[in-house]
MDAnalysis code that builds the backbone (N, CA, C; Angstrom):
import MDAnalysis as mda
import numpy as np

u = mda.Universe.empty(192, n_residues=64, atom_resindex=np.repeat(np.arange(64), 3), trajectory=True)
u.add_TopologyAttr("name", ["N", "CA", "C"] * 64)
u.add_TopologyAttr("resid", np.arange(1, 65))
u.add_TopologyAttr("resname", ["MET", "LYS", "SER", "PRO", "HIS", "PRO", "ILE", "ASN", "LEU", "LYS", "ASP", "ASP", "THR", "TYR", "TRP", "ARG", "HIS", "LEU", "GLY", "TRP", "HIS", "ALA", "VAL", "ALA", "ARG", "ASP", "ALA", "ASP", "GLY", "HIS", "VAL", "ILE", "SER", "THR", "CYS", "ALA", "ASP", "GLY", "PRO", "ASP", "GLY", "ILE", "PHE", "THR", "GLU", "TRP", "LEU", "ARG", "GLU", "CYS", "PHE", "ASP", "GLN", "ASN", "LEU", "THR", "VAL", "THR", "ASN", "LEU", "ARG", "VAL", "THR", "PRO"])
u.atoms.positions = np.array([
    [27.061, 41.830, 187.251],
    [26.572, 40.499, 187.540],
    [25.826, 40.007, 186.303],
    [26.267, 38.935, 185.719],
    [25.682, 38.452, 184.474],
    [24.311, 37.820, 184.651],
    [24.154, 36.980, 185.652],
    [22.896, 36.272, 185.827],
    [22.500, 36.264, 187.308],
    [21.966, 37.373, 187.787],
    [21.619, 37.437, 189.212],
    [20.418, 36.562, 189.547],
    [20.380, 36.081, 190.749],
    [19.224, 35.330, 191.218],
    [18.055, 36.308, 191.366],
    [16.836, 35.899, 191.074],
    [15.688, 36.803, 191.171],
    [15.525, 37.427, 192.556],
    [15.924, 36.730, 193.592],
    [15.792, 37.271, 194.948],
    [16.607, 38.540, 195.111],
    [17.692, 38.674, 194.382],
    [18.551, 39.845, 194.501],
    [17.968, 41.081, 193.832],
    [16.881, 40.922, 193.115],
    [16.266, 42.048, 192.422],
    [14.942, 42.467, 193.053],
    [14.548, 41.860, 194.163],
    [13.284, 42.197, 194.827],
    [13.322, 43.632, 195.327],
    [12.137, 44.283, 195.377],
    [12.075, 45.662, 195.847],
    [12.061, 45.733, 197.373],
    [12.147, 46.949, 197.900],
    [12.251, 47.133, 199.345],
    [11.030, 46.626, 200.106],
    [9.856, 46.660, 199.490],
    [8.640, 46.168, 200.147],
    [8.779, 44.691, 200.509],
    [9.365, 43.921, 199.628],
    [9.586, 42.492, 199.866],
    [10.429, 42.287, 201.123],
    [11.528, 43.012, 201.228],
    [12.446, 42.852, 202.354],
    [11.820, 43.354, 203.653],
    [11.032, 44.440, 203.580],
    [10.366, 44.977, 204.771],
    [9.406, 43.953, 205.347],
    [8.659, 43.271, 204.473],
    [7.696, 42.269, 204.940],
    [8.382, 41.053, 205.562],
    [9.629, 40.814, 205.208],
    [10.376, 39.711, 205.820],
    [10.987, 40.107, 207.163],
    [10.883, 41.393, 207.505],
    [11.369, 41.846, 208.800],
    [12.743, 42.497, 208.810],
    [13.341, 42.672, 207.643],
    [14.647, 43.312, 207.581],
    [14.493, 44.814, 207.780],
    [15.484, 45.429, 208.412],
    [15.428, 46.860, 208.702],
    [16.202, 47.688, 207.696],
    [17.175, 47.086, 207.032],
    [17.969, 47.813, 206.038],
    [18.482, 46.833, 204.987],
    [18.680, 47.359, 203.782],
    [19.164, 46.560, 202.658],
    [20.331, 47.296, 202.010],
    [21.374, 46.557, 201.650],
    [22.517, 47.129, 200.941],
    [22.510, 46.594, 199.514],
    [22.661, 47.505, 198.558],
    [22.657, 47.138, 197.143],
    [23.930, 47.610, 196.472],
    [24.338, 46.862, 195.435],
    [25.504, 47.272, 194.663],
    [25.086, 48.326, 193.638],
    [26.020, 48.753, 192.821],
    [25.763, 49.816, 191.844],
    [24.695, 49.431, 190.825],
    [24.501, 48.129, 190.585],
    [23.492, 47.662, 189.639],
    [22.122, 47.476, 190.287],
    [22.019, 47.687, 191.598],
    [20.748, 47.548, 192.302],
    [20.477, 46.166, 192.849],
    [21.455, 45.275, 192.821],
    [21.273, 43.926, 193.354],
    [21.496, 43.926, 194.862],
    [20.637, 43.227, 195.589],
    [20.778, 43.137, 197.038],
    [22.008, 42.301, 197.368],
    [22.887, 42.876, 198.174],
    [24.113, 42.214, 198.582],
    [24.008, 41.737, 200.028],
    [23.323, 42.532, 200.861],
    [23.264, 42.211, 202.278],
    [22.022, 42.847, 202.894],
    [21.538, 42.250, 203.989],
    [20.424, 42.804, 204.749],
    [20.806, 42.853, 206.214],
    [20.100, 43.683, 206.976],
    [20.403, 43.805, 208.401],
    [19.109, 44.040, 209.169],
    [19.025, 43.485, 210.358],
    [17.905, 43.708, 211.261],
    [18.467, 44.201, 212.583],
    [17.580, 44.585, 213.485],
    [18.028, 45.020, 214.802],
    [18.786, 43.904, 215.494],
    [19.776, 44.281, 216.245],
    [20.564, 43.312, 216.997],
    [21.178, 44.007, 218.191],
    [22.166, 43.403, 218.793],
    [22.845, 44.035, 219.919],
    [23.440, 45.381, 219.494],
    [23.623, 46.259, 220.473],
    [24.186, 47.583, 220.192],
    [25.456, 47.476, 219.370],
    [25.564, 48.312, 218.366],
    [26.759, 48.372, 217.554],
    [26.732, 47.495, 216.314],
    [25.847, 46.514, 216.257],
    [25.799, 45.618, 215.098],
    [25.421, 46.393, 213.838],
    [24.376, 47.223, 213.934],
    [23.942, 47.974, 212.763],
    [25.032, 48.939, 212.312],
    [25.667, 49.603, 213.261],
    [26.734, 50.550, 212.928],
    [27.888, 49.847, 212.234],
    [28.273, 48.682, 212.732],
    [29.360, 47.911, 212.105],
    [28.968, 47.471, 210.696],
    [27.737, 46.988, 210.544],
    [27.244, 46.555, 209.233],
    [27.235, 47.725, 208.259],
    [26.759, 48.876, 208.729],
    [26.703, 50.070, 207.898],
    [28.097, 50.500, 207.446],
    [29.055, 50.457, 208.340],
    [30.437, 50.818, 208.005],
    [30.991, 49.880, 206.929],
    [30.732, 48.578, 207.071],
    [31.199, 47.609, 206.074],
    [30.565, 47.863, 204.709],
    [29.281, 48.207, 204.705],
    [28.590, 48.494, 203.442],
    [29.201, 49.715, 202.765],
    [29.457, 50.763, 203.526],
    [30.043, 51.968, 202.946],
    [31.463, 51.717, 202.470],
    [32.202, 50.863, 203.169],
    [33.558, 50.514, 202.731],
    [33.541, 49.812, 201.374],
    [32.452, 49.099, 201.086],
    [32.318, 48.379, 199.816],
    [31.566, 49.195, 198.762],
    [31.307, 50.468, 199.071],
    [30.587, 51.375, 198.158],
    [29.185, 50.877, 197.813],
    [28.510, 50.305, 198.797],
    [27.140, 49.847, 198.599],
    [26.172, 50.959, 198.987],
    [24.982, 50.937, 198.405],
    [23.931, 51.877, 198.754],
    [23.024, 51.214, 199.778],
    [22.764, 51.893, 200.882],
    [21.944, 51.337, 201.962],
    [20.594, 52.023, 201.980],
    [19.538, 51.219, 202.028],
    [18.178, 51.707, 202.136],
    [17.643, 51.316, 203.505],
    [17.174, 52.315, 204.259],
    [16.583, 52.049, 205.565],
    [15.118, 51.731, 205.357],
    [14.714, 50.534, 205.708],
    [13.342, 50.087, 205.473],
    [12.432, 50.356, 206.650],
    [12.980, 50.358, 207.833],
    [12.174, 50.495, 209.030],
    [12.962, 51.260, 210.076],
    [12.367, 52.283, 210.588],
    [13.005, 53.064, 211.643],
    [12.383, 52.652, 212.967],
    [13.221, 52.226, 213.901],
    [12.713, 51.837, 215.216],
    [13.054, 52.937, 216.205],
    [12.145, 53.223, 217.136],
    [12.369, 54.293, 218.117],
    [13.489, 53.958, 219.078],
])
């Protein structure tokens, strides 16, 4: 990515404070996608799509 938007380079603390539960980043560390709790299966589907695109997923918040 030649000129990423500054929002794509924010650290995990930034995303956690906005309420996101997980962040997906590309090989360069740019945020590509975020996910929060939703109906059953949404997180699993999102996670599968991220892995299919070879993204790295960081879990920001673990809910019981």
